[in-house]
Structures are given as C-alpha cells and as structure tokens.
C-alpha positions, 0 to 999 in steps of 0.5 A, a space after each residue: 659905382 656911380 659910373 657903373 650906373 650911368 651905364 659907363 665904365 669907372 674912369 675919369 680920362 677924356 676919350 680921344 676925338 674918333 673918325 665917322 663910322 661908315 654906315 653899316 648894317 646888322 641884316 641877320 640874326 648872326 650879322 650874316 647867314 653863317 652866324 659869325 656874329 662879327 662886325 667889321 667895325 672899328 670905331 669902338 676900340 681897345 683904345 677907347 671902348 672905356 668911354 662907352 655910354 647909354 646912347 638911348 634906351 627904348 621900353 617895348 612894354 612887353 615883360 610878363 612875371 607870370 602873375 597876369 599871364 601864366 608864362 614868365 618872358 625870357 628877352 632873348 632877342 638880337 635885333 636887326 638893323 637894315 637901311 637905318 631901321 632896327 626891328 626888335 621882335 619882343 617876347 610877345 611876338 610883336 615886331 617893332 621898327 625904331 630909328 636905329 640912331 634915336 631909338 624912336 618908334 617907327 611902327 609895331 606889328 602884333 600877332 596877337 598871341 594867346 598869352 594865357 596859353 601854356 608853354 614849355 619856354 614861356 614867352 620867347 622870341 630870339 630873332 627875324 629874318 629879312 629877305 629883299 624881293 629882287 623881282 619888285 621894284 623900289 618902293 613896292 608893297 613888301 618888298 623888303 619883307 620881316 619873317 618872324 615864327 611865333 610861340 603859337 606856331 605861325 610863320 608871319 611875313 611883314 612889310 619892313 617899311 609899314 609894319 603890315 602883314 604882306 597879304 599874299 603870303 600864306 592866308 593874309 600874312 601867316 601860315 599855320 605851322 601846327 599842322 602835320 607834325 602829329 598829336 600835340 597839346 595846347 602849347 607844347 609845340 612852338 618856335 623861339 628861334 628865327 627862320 632863315 632864308 635861302 634862295 627863294 625858300 624861308 626855312 623854319 624849325 620847331 621847340 617841342 616840349 620835353 620830356 611829356 610823352 613818348 610820341 610827342 609831336 614831329 620836329 620837321 623842319 620846312 621850306 617855304 616859298 618866301 613869296 607865297 608861303 607855299 610848302 616847298 618841303 618837309 624834312 623830318 629828322 627822326 626815321 620811322 620804324 613801326 616795324 621794329 617798335 621805335 616810338 618817339 617824336 620830337 628831334 626838332 630843330 628849336 635852335 638857329 639855323 644857319 646859311 650858306 648862300 653860295 652852296 645853296 645849304 641850310 645847317 640844321 641843329 636838332 635835338 633829342 628824340 622824345 622822351 629825353 631820359 628815357 630810350 627804351 622806346 627808341 633804341 639805337 642811335 636815333 640817327 639824325 637827332 643830336 645832330 648837325 644836319 646839312 639840308 638842300 635849301 632848295 629841296 630839303 635833301 640831306 646832304 650830310 650829318 653828323 651826330 655829337 650825341 648818340 642815343 641822347 638821355 641827358 637832354 644834350 641837344 645840339 644847342 647853338 647855331 652852326 657857325 660858319 668859319 674859314 679854317 686854314 683855307 677850308 670851309 668850315 663850320 663850328 658846333 658848341 655843345 651842352 657837353 661843352 666840347 665844339 666840334 669843327 667840321 668841314 661844311 661841304 662834307 661834315 667831316 670832322 678837321 680835327 680828329 674825333 674819337 669814339 670812346 666808350 662810355 659808363 653804360 646804364 642800369 636801368 631796365 628797358 633800356 640800351 645806352 649806346 656803348 660810345 659816344 664822339 670826343 674831339 681831339 681839339 678843342 679841349 672841352 671848355 668847363 669840367 666834364 666830372 664832378 668826384 666827392 673831393 671836387 664838393 665845395 662850398 663856403 663852410 664845411 657844413 656846406 661842403 659836406 652836404 654837397 659831398 653827401 650828395 655826390 657820393 650818393 649818385 652815379 658820377 662817372 663823368 660825362 654821359 654817365 647815363 640816369 639811373 634810380 640811384 640819381 646820377 651827377 650829370 656834368 655839364 648840366 641841362 643848360 651846358 656847357 654851352 646853350 643857344 648862344 652860340 659862339 662869335 667869331 674873329 676871322 682875322 685872329 682865327 679865333 672863336 669866342 664861346 661862353 659856357 656854364 658850370 653848373 652840375 645837375 642832379 637826376 634820376 629816374 623813378 618807377 611810375 608806381 613810387 612817383 609819389 613817394 619819391 616827390 617827398 625826396 625831392 620836394 624842390 625838383 623839376 618832375 617830368 612825366 614821360 608818359 608811355 614809359 615805366 618812369 618819371 625824370 626828376 632834375 634839379 641843380 647839384 647846390 647846397 643847403 644855402 642854393 650855391 652850386 656844389 662845385 667851385 667856381 667860376 660857374 661861367 666862363 668865357 673863352 677864346 679859342 685859337 681856330 688853327 691851333 685847336 687850343 684854348 688861348 685864354 679863358 677867364 670868369 664870366 660875371 659876378 654875384 653882385 645881383 644874385 646873392 648878398 653872400 661874400 663871393 669874390 668877384 671872379 666867381 663868373 656866373 652861369 649865362 643865356 646868350 651869346 658873345 659878338 666880336 668887332 674888328 676893334 679886337 673886342 668881345 661883347 657880351 652880356 649872358 651872365 646873371 648880373 645885369 652887365 653888358 661887357 666888353 673882352 680883349 679878344 687877343 687876352 681875355 682881359 675885361 675892359 669894360 662894363 656897362 650897367 643894364 637896367 634888367 638881366 642881359 641874357 641876350 646876344 648883342 648886335 652893333 651898327 653904324 648910322 649918321 658916322 656912329 657905332 652903336 652897340 646894343 642889347 636886350 635887356 629884359 631878364 630871363 624868367 626861367 633863370 630869375 634874372 631881373 625882368 625888364 623891356 629894355 632895348 639898351 644902345 651904347 655908343 661913345 660920346 
C-alpha cells in the first residue's frame, strides 16, 4: 500500500535502463485533430510501466466544493503540450502555461468569469485549442494562439508565448457567444468543451441546460475567422418549422468536435432537442439533433449526417467526440453512444461500415407524445454494457436489499433500451450518463483496436402531470426534478439504487473494453475501478465503478485511464486488458490522460481534481508520471 500511496505500483523489481525518447508534443485535445488519443511514444511499455512514479505535481488553486461559490468544480481538462510548454485549462477557465519537464508555471491567463453565476454543468473546462499563424514571423505577437471557450459564453484568443490576450481577435481578444441564440436565462448557455481549428476557421459549439423549458436557446455551431474573430458562418441543428407548431431549442453540440484537415470537414456530435423527456411540441425525428453531422469547415454547409437516436426522450445525446480512424483502408469515424452502442461510419459519406438495422422499440403511453417507432442498432460491435433490467436481475448485498431493488424494477416500465418515459416510472438502461459519455474512445492504429470505457448504472425516471408535482415530490424525495416549462409535465429521475445506496444491478458498474475494429467484436472487457474511495462496504475489488473521462493509448502497448470513482490512474495491456499498473492520485481522476516526451523522458499526465456531481474527492492537481 505504501507503494501505491507514493504513486507507483507495488513492486520491488528494478526497472531496466531505457533509451531516451525523442521530443513529442500533444498539440490537440485528442493529440490529433481527429481525436485518436493515441501516441507513438513507447519509452514506457508493458515491460517497465510498473516502475512509473510521480515526476512532478502542479496545483492550480482552482477548485470549488460549492461552499464559497454556488457551483462545484469538475477538473475534466486534458492539457496540451507544444514545444516544451504545457497549457492547462482550469475549471475557472484560467489557462496556465507550465514548463513540461518541471511543472513550473510560466504564465497564467484569467478571463475573470463570474464564479457566482448559476449553470447546469458547474465549473468545467475540458480543453483548449492551438493554432500557428503561418503568415506571422517567428517571435511575432500571437503567432501561436491558444483558443478557449468559457462557461460564461466567450471565445478568447491568447498569445501562447506570453499569456496575453490577442487584441486583434474580436474585442480585446474575446468574442461574445451569447448573442443571436434566442432567449436565455443567466447561466443556462455556456461552453464546456474546446473549440477546434479547421483551415482559417475556429469552430465552437455550446452547452445548454437540460429540461428547463420547451424553448431553450438555439444550439448553433459557429465558425469564426481565426485571426479577427469575425463570424464566418452559423449552423443551427434544429430545423425550424413554426407552421407545423414545432417548438423546441437546443440540439446543441456540447461535446468535443473533430476535424479532418485533409477534407476540410468538422464532425459535430449533437444533443437532444428541448426538453429531453417530452417531445410533444417537437414531433418527428428531430433531424440533426442527436446526430453526427459533417460540416464544411469553410462555410458550415452540411455534407452528411447520421442519427443514432430518433426523437430523443432519454437525454441520449451523442456524447463522444467522433474519433477518426482508418478501418480496412476506409477513412472512417467511431461514435460511442450513451446507449452503449458504437457506430462505425465512412467519414466521407456517413454510411455505416457495419450494417445498421432499424428495430421496433417500446412505444409511449403518455398523452400528447408520439415516440419514434424504430431506433437504429448496429450489427457490430455489440453494446459494451447491458441494455435491459428485469426483476430477476435485481442485485443486493442482502436479501432485504435485493428485494427492495426488485420492487422498484417491478413497479416501472422496463422493456429494454429506448423504453419511453411514463407516468408510472421507467427504467432507463443505460442511464442518463451512459453507457459512454464524453470520454469517447482511444485508438491503436497498429492493432486496429479502439478502447472504450462505459458505466453500468441504470436510472429510474418518470413524468408527473404538472398539477400533481407537489404531491409527487414526497414519493421521490431524493430525485432530481426538472420543470420542463411549456409542457404538461414535470420530470424526475434518480439512479436505480438500493436503500443503502448501491446499484440495483450486479457489478461491474464500470468497464473498459478493447474492440477489434476489423471484425467489430469485443476482444476483451474488464472491470474499471474499485470501491476503495467511495464506500466502506465489503465489496469486491472487481466491482468496477461508474466513470467519467476517457482513455489514451500508446505504441508501448498500453491503455492509460483514470475516470473511475476512485483516485487512481491505471495502465492496461492493450492486447489482453490486464491491469499492469495503478498510480495513486491526490483526488479523483475524472479526466482523460495525455502523454508527451521532453528532455528525453516520456511523461504521462492527468488532471486530478475530482468531479463535483459524481461526488469524488475534489482537488486541483496536475500530476505527471515518468520512469525513474
């Protein structure tokens, strides 16, 4: 245990000398613009990963537990490293530049967000983007720019060398994003994911609070001139049809965009039209919502789209960055869904590379709603988590616990994935966070494998006629409630857990899977995480835990991931899924790790600051591991 607490694996074997690693950057959120989260570095490999130890730790100082400011923080950031400098975005939207070899601060930029503003996501900033201006000479001001979008809806451009605002961008280095998006209430329109750069456009989506009302703000995706910040184009995923009585908003791209620079395309994952759980005012398939959409980067023109969820009634946004791969020689992308399904598409046309079948799904019994009769199911790969909960699936440490779970399941509609919301209550499996969430997938192009982490935690949710809402609160005192203004109903939802707070389904509650991209098969699947830091109950270390964040693969045959609800960064064998190492973190690692090489040494880095909504230990640390 002492070895773990020191940040290394329990081993006494002395590591063999390793060759110096050539300098290598991590210049984009997913290392490359297509989000592969893959590094060709292999100084750290299967033979020596057990010797990894903490090389340096930096504390940003930016953390909120909700006591001083009204929102909690979630340190979901993946830093960039370019030319020996690391760029770290904090939950308060500060950007800090560090020396990549020592972790010493070079400069910090502070956009001074309002830390007392409300917001559905709390304090979150997943990443930044970088762009080098080929028209500016070396040493010129803002030759390299760092772009960040903020939780108070600003797009900022920063000089990568000095940390000062690029004054020729927008107004004093900022563009206000809250304009021309419709009515918005304070804090409900914000940005949590990084912008992307394609050609001479910097492109950004938005995050919009769920389930507030029918007419939420417009989920526009916009492209701005990289130098001036002038708006070049705007694309709205919601096709307005006022003559047909369509009332809705959102459909926004809150997750991470991808870019195919060669083809000049931006791949946009969109979310649900508003509100999520009742679509009586947005009848139809909500085309472009809950979709992967390829846009022309220069103009915003739609090239193709593919919709994994029709007429979403489950908050089943497309949560993942569309990850660009080459599958059997075909330029492709992988989109991992909250449903636990993965779609592999031709990135030039959007056509599925594995057949997709429209299957009948359970239908609504709620007045005023019309659920879509079918939903798309890929023939391969298979879903990475269960998609149905039956009474006989009820699980608990004791018969008392198990019987209570069985009663909850029996009382609700539970007919498998896409069982619609109901007045009696519905089991949503996978739950609202997935399946898969924004952690997306990582890729090993040599092995032709993708790696994906997922959560197995069903939710219990339902609709209540508005006039009965007050009385219904007493029946579900621990539930999250949403007003869904403009509809006849309010919504409630909560995890499907027992009276002692454990999931009502058998573990593992979190998994990591390795998927063969050629065959579309799951090569291995293992529990991810253990209950060390969450409960004193006698649970097996193989329980697996709900997770948030993603993985990173390397040429050393390794898959690195934090994400789970315990304070560890882990390394797995890419071929077998066997855990080879775990390093103790000072707080929750609900972020995606990255790697780079500087000064002959390969570093593996993760933001360890926890997640306010998940309840993991909060902190402010950036932790770098390396071989001795």
